[in-house]
C-alpha positions in Angstrom: -3.6 -2.6 11.4 -5.5 -5.0 13.7 -3.4 -8.2 13.9 -6.2 -10.4 12.6 -6.6 -8.2 9.5 -2.9 -8.4 8.9 -2.8 -12.2 9.2 -5.7 -12.6 6.7 -4.1 -10.3 4.1 -0.6 -11.8 4.7 -2.1 -15.3 4.3 -3.8 -14.3 1.0 -0.7 -12.7 -0.4 1.7 -15.5 0.6 -0.8 -18.0 -0.8 -0.5 -16.2 -4.1 3.3 -16.4 -4.0 4.2 -13.0 -2.6 6.9 -12.2 -0.1 5.5 -10.0 2.7 7.1 -7.5 5.1 5.3 -5.7 7.8 5.7 -2.2 9.2 4.0 -1.2 12.5 3.5 2.4 11.5 3.9 4.9 8.7 7.4 6.0 9.7 8.6 2.4 9.7 7.1 1.9 6.3 9.1 4.8 4.9 12.3 3.6 6.7 11.9 0.1 5.3 11.3 1.4 1.8 14.3 3.8 1.9 16.6 1.1 3.3 15.7 -1.5 0.7 17.4 -1.8 -2.7 15.5 0.1 -5.5 12.9 -2.2 -7.0 12.7 -4.5 -3.9 9.1 -3.7 -3.3 6.5 -4.1 -6.0 3.6 -3.1 -3.8 3.0 -1.2 -0.5 -0.3 -1.9 1.1 -0.8 1.2 3.3 -3.2 1.4 6.2 -4.4 4.9 6.7 -4.9 5.1 10.4 -1.5 4.2 11.9 0.4 5.4 14.9 3.4 7.7 14.6 2.5 8.7 10.9 -0.6 8.2 8.9 -0.7 6.3 5.6 -1.4 9.5 3.8 1.8 11.2 5.1 3.9 8.0 4.6 2.7 7.7 1.0 3.4 11.3 0.3 6.9 11.0 1.9 7.7 7.9 -0.2 6.6 9.7 -3.4 8.7 12.8 -2.4 11.9 10.8 -1.9 14.7 10.8 -4.4 14.7 7.0 -4.9 14.5 6.0 -8.5 11.5 3.8 -7.7 9.7 6.3 -5.5 7.3 7.2 -8.4 6.8 3.7 -9.7 6.2 1.5 -6.7 2.5 0.7 -6.4 0.9 2.0 -3.2 -2.6 1.0 -2.3 -4.6 2.3 0.7 -6.3 -0.4 2.8 -8.8 1.3 5.0 -12.3 1.3 6.4 -12.5 4.9 5.2 -14.5 4.4 2.1 -16.2 7.8 1.4 -15.4 9.5 -1.9 -13.3 12.2 -0.1 -11.2 9.5 1.6 -10.6 7.9 -1.8 -9.6 11.2 -3.4 -7.3 12.0 -0.5 -5.6 8.6 -1.1 -5.0 9.5 -4.7 -3.9 13.1 -3.8 -1.1 11.8 -1.6 0.3 9.5 -4.3 -1.5 6.3 -3.8 -2.5 4.3 -6.9 -5.5 2.4 -5.5 -8.0 2.3 -2.6 -9.1 -1.0 -1.1 -11.9 -0.8 1.4 -12.1 -3.0 4.5 -13.3 -5.4 5.4 -11.1 -7.1 2.9 -12.6 -10.0 0.9 -10.1 -12.3 -0.8 -11.7 -11.9 -4.3 -11.9 -8.1 -3.9 -8.3 -7.9 -2.9 -7.3 -10.2 -5.8 -9.2 -8.2 -8.4 -8.0 -4.9 -7.0 -4.4 -5.9 -7.2 -4.8 -7.4 -10.7 -6.3 -4.1 -11.8 -3.6 -2.1 -10.0 -0.7 -4.0 -11.6 -2.3 -3.7 -15.0 -2.6 0.0 -14.6 0.9 0.3 -13.3 2.2 -1.7 -16.3 0.6 0.6 -18.8 2.2 3.6 -17.1 5.8 2.3 -17.7 
């Protein structure tokens, strides 16, 4: 994503106590996930329009992997693509939430609270 958008979201997450890793593209996101210990990541915020591999393709690849946490890690789209077909496409490739840009701190907070509540009930 644009460096300023990343810095804003990173600041919000770290301010809330989260540890944050960054991938420059969808392929790198998959590689980081697969190289980590199962359960290392609680959440993947996935931009949709990335170089090398889109967020849609990266999310589908994570879900298709044979990792024990590939089906349970939360994946949320973060994108300016906010039409209903974009939201449906996010869910179709395995994402659990769709957060539209521009990101407002309270919107991000509420979206993540709702996402984690939903993920908890699925366990």
